[in-house]
C-alpha positions as CSV (number, residue, x, y, z in Angstrom):
1,M,122.7,167.9,127.9
2,S,123.5,171.6,127.8
3,A,121.2,174.0,125.8
4,A,120.7,177.6,125.0
5,E,121.4,180.2,127.7
6,N,123.3,177.6,129.6
7,W,120.1,175.7,130.6
8,R,120.9,172.1,131.6
9,F,118.6,169.2,130.8
10,E,118.8,165.7,132.2
11,L,116.8,162.9,130.6
12,T,116.3,159.5,132.4
13,I,115.4,156.7,130.0
14,P,114.7,153.4,131.8
15,R,115.8,150.3,130.0
16,D,112.7,148.0,130.2
17,V,109.7,150.3,130.2
18,L,108.3,152.8,127.7
19,E,108.5,155.9,129.9
20,W,111.1,158.7,130.3
21,F,111.7,161.6,132.6
22,V,113.2,165.1,132.1
23,E,114.5,167.7,134.5
24,A,115.7,171.2,133.6
25,W,117.9,173.7,135.5
26,T,118.5,177.3,134.8
27,P,122.1,178.5,134.8
28,G,123.8,178.2,138.1
29,A,120.7,176.9,139.9
30,A,120.9,174.1,142.4
31,K,117.2,173.5,142.3
32,K,115.5,172.2,139.2
33,A,113.3,174.8,137.4
34,W,111.0,172.3,135.6
35,S,110.4,168.5,135.2
36,D,108.0,166.3,133.4
37,W,107.6,162.7,132.1
38,S,106.0,160.7,129.3
39,D,104.9,157.1,129.1
40,W,103.6,155.0,126.3
41,F,101.3,152.0,126.7
42,A,98.7,150.0,124.7
43,I,95.0,150.0,125.4
44,K,93.3,146.7,124.6
45,G,96.5,145.6,122.7
46,E,96.6,148.6,120.4
47,P,99.0,149.8,119.2
48,S,101.5,146.9,119.1
49,R,104.6,146.8,121.3
50,E,106.7,147.5,118.1
51,E,104.6,150.5,117.2
52,L,104.8,151.8,120.8
53,E,108.6,151.5,120.7
54,L,108.8,153.5,117.5
55,Q,106.5,156.2,119.0
56,Y,108.5,156.3,122.2
57,A,111.7,156.8,120.3
58,S,110.1,159.5,118.2
59,D,108.9,161.2,121.4
60,V,112.4,161.4,122.9
61,E,114.0,162.4,119.6
62,Y,111.5,165.1,118.9
63,F,111.9,166.5,122.5
64,I,115.7,166.7,122.1
65,A,115.3,168.3,118.7
66,R,113.1,171.0,120.1
67,I,115.5,171.6,123.0
68,R,118.5,171.9,120.7
69,G,116.5,174.1,118.3
70,A,115.5,176.7,120.9
71,T,117.4,179.9,121.4
72,A,115.9,180.7,124.9
73,F,113.7,179.0,127.5
74,R,111.2,180.0,130.1
75,C,108.8,178.3,132.5
76,V,105.2,179.3,132.5
77,T,102.2,178.3,134.6
78,R,98.8,177.7,133.1
79,P,95.5,176.6,134.6
80,S,95.0,172.9,133.7
81,F,91.6,172.3,135.2
82,R,88.7,174.8,135.4
83,I,85.4,174.8,137.3
84,L,83.0,177.6,136.4
85,G,85.9,179.4,134.6
86,I,88.1,179.4,137.7
87,G,91.5,177.7,137.3
88,I,91.7,175.1,140.1
89,M,94.9,173.2,139.2
90,R,98.0,174.6,137.6
91,R,100.3,173.1,135.1
92,H,104.0,174.1,134.8
93,L,105.2,174.1,131.2
94,L,108.6,174.7,129.5
95,Q,108.6,176.9,126.5
96,G,111.4,177.4,124.0
97,M,112.0,180.4,121.7
98,S,112.1,179.2,118.1
99,H,111.9,181.4,115.0
100,G,111.0,184.4,117.1
101,E,108.0,182.7,118.9
102,W,107.5,180.9,122.2
103,H,106.4,177.3,121.8
104,D,105.5,174.7,124.5
105,I,108.1,171.9,124.7
106,E,106.4,168.9,126.3
107,P,107.3,165.2,126.5
108,G,104.7,162.9,125.0
109,V,104.2,165.1,121.9
110,L,105.0,163.7,118.5
111,P,105.7,165.7,115.3
112,A,102.5,166.3,113.3
113,A,103.6,164.0,110.6
114,T,103.5,160.9,112.9
115,G,100.1,161.9,114.4
116,G,99.9,160.9,118.0
117,A,100.6,161.7,121.6
118,A,101.5,159.8,124.7
119,A,98.8,158.4,126.8
C-alpha cells in the first residue's frame, strides 16, 4: 500500500493464525526502513476466539487508518528497557504526522473505544 511522501507499506496477514506483520520502505529505498508485528492470543481461554478475531481485525483496520491518515512519516529510536536510568535496549518506532503532531503508529494498538492491546 502506498502512503504519504511515497512511503510504501507491506502487510502480511496469515490465513490461520491471529498475527500479522508490516514492513515499510522510504521512497526509492531497497532496504526496509521499519518493520513490526502483532499477535493475538487467549490466556486461560480469555477472551474467546471470536472476540480475539474481532480485536485482530480492529488492530489491522486501525493501523491502516492511521497510515492513510498520516501526512508524513519518520522512524525514531527510543530506549525500551532501562537499568539505573540507562537505556539498555532500543526500540524502533514508526511515527506519523497527523493534525500537526507526531504520533506513534504501532501494530497491536486498538482505538481507545475498544479498550485493549495485543499480547
